[in-house]
C-alpha positions in Angstrom: 54.2 -20.4 24.0 53.0 -22.3 26.7 52.8 -22.1 30.1 55.9 -21.3 32.8 57.3 -23.9 34.5 59.2 -23.2 37.7 60.5 -26.1 39.2 61.6 -24.5 43.1 59.8 -22.2 45.5 60.9 -21.1 49.0 58.3 -21.3 51.9 58.3 -19.3 55.2 57.0 -21.0 58.1 54.7 -19.4 60.1 55.5 -19.3 63.7 53.6 -18.4 67.1 54.8 -17.4 70.6 55.1 -15.5 73.7 57.3 -13.2 71.6 59.3 -12.6 74.6 62.7 -13.9 73.2 63.5 -13.4 69.2 60.9 -15.4 66.9 62.9 -17.5 64.6 61.2 -18.1 61.3 62.4 -21.0 59.3 63.2 -20.6 55.2 62.6 -23.9 53.1 64.1 -23.9 49.7 62.1 -26.5 47.9 61.6 -28.5 44.5 59.1 -30.5 42.8 60.0 -34.3 42.7 57.9 -37.5 41.5 59.0 -40.2 43.1 57.0 -43.5 43.1 54.4 -42.3 41.5 54.0 -39.3 44.3 54.5 -36.0 42.9 55.1 -32.4 45.8 57.4 -30.2 47.0 59.9 -31.4 48.8 63.5 -30.0 50.5 66.4 -29.0 48.4 68.9 -30.7 50.7 71.5 -31.5 48.0 71.8 -28.1 46.1 72.2 -25.9 49.6 75.1 -27.5 50.8 78.6 -26.1 52.0 77.8 -22.6 50.3 76.5 -24.0 47.3 74.1 -22.0 45.0 73.6 -19.6 47.8 71.5 -16.5 47.2 70.4 -13.4 49.2 66.8 -13.6 50.9 65.2 -10.5 52.7 62.7 -10.3 55.0 60.5 -7.5 55.7 57.5 -6.2 57.1 54.7 -6.9 54.6 52.3 -3.9 54.1 49.0 -5.3 52.4 45.5 -4.5 52.2 43.6 -2.7 55.3 42.2 -6.2 55.9 45.3 -8.2 55.8 46.9 -5.7 58.4 44.1 -6.0 61.1 45.5 -7.2 64.4 49.1 -6.2 63.1 52.0 -4.9 65.3 53.1 -1.7 63.9 55.9 -2.0 61.5 57.9 0.5 63.6 57.7 -1.7 66.7 59.7 -4.6 64.7 63.3 -5.9 62.9 64.7 -8.6 61.5 68.1 -10.3 61.5 69.8 -11.3 58.3 68.8 -14.6 57.5 71.6 -17.4 58.0 73.4 -19.1 54.9 71.6 -21.7 53.4 72.4 -25.4 54.7 70.7 -28.3 53.9 67.9 -26.3 52.1 67.2 -24.4 55.2 67.8 -20.6 56.5 66.6 -19.0 59.6 66.3 -15.4 60.8 64.9 -13.7 63.7 61.7 -11.4 64.6 63.5 -8.8 67.4 62.2 -5.7 68.8 63.3 -2.7 66.8 64.6 -0.9 69.8 66.9 -4.5 70.9 67.4 -6.7 68.5 68.3 -9.6 71.8 64.6 -9.1 72.4 61.6 -10.2 71.1 58.4 -7.9 70.3 55.8 -9.6 72.8 57.3 -7.7 76.2 54.6 -5.1 75.4 52.6 -6.4 71.9 50.3 -8.9 71.1 49.3 -9.8 67.5 50.7 -10.6 64.4 53.9 -9.3 62.4 53.1 -9.9 58.3 56.3 -10.8 56.8 57.3 -10.8 52.9 60.7 -12.7 51.8 62.5 -11.1 48.9 63.8 -13.7 46.9 65.5 -14.3 43.2 62.6 -13.9 40.6 63.3 -17.4 39.8 62.1 -18.7 43.4 59.0 -16.6 43.4 55.9 -18.8 43.0 51.9 -18.5 42.3 51.2 -19.0 45.9 47.2 -17.8 45.3 46.4 -19.9 42.1 46.0 -16.9 40.3 48.9 -17.1 38.0 50.4 -14.2 39.6 54.1 -15.0 40.9 55.2 -13.4 44.0 57.5 -13.6 46.7 57.0 -16.0 50.1 54.9 -14.8 52.5 55.2 -15.9 56.3 53.9 -14.6 60.0 55.0 -13.9 63.5 52.0 -14.0 65.8 52.7 -13.2 69.2 49.9 -14.4 71.9 50.5 -12.8 75.0 51.4 -15.2 78.2 49.7 -18.4 76.3 50.2 -18.1 72.7 48.1 -21.3 72.9 44.7 -19.7 73.1 43.7 -18.2 70.0 40.1 -17.4 71.2 38.5 -17.6 74.8 35.1 -17.0 76.1 33.6 -17.4 79.3 30.0 -19.7 79.1 27.4 -18.8 81.7 25.1 -21.9 82.6 
């Protein structure tokens, strides 16, 4: 009985923007590779082409601890589109306004949308290093008019 070995995982990209338009989150299917002495996860471009090895992933709102919920946009304000079919190891979905899927969530909101993506068990991964396998998490952060500003304060002389 040795350790469980997993060679694949799904990674969700964290995105930022004004949120006025639907925000696109990219999912990447990866596998462990060792080439010329370098080891690490690489995008699995060979097994997710032309509809081969398709599997369903389902994005949803992640409800975590109270600390994880600080600064989040309410679940009732958000919806997700169905992810695109896998192509070259990539799939995408949009974060949209719950009342109008053609609009983003930033017209009257600012904050973060925590996202969890339900994947098949064999693609869950130990993202925290605790030995517990879980679905990948991602987020979409809406920063208002200028999403490049994370923190701003006025200085006095």
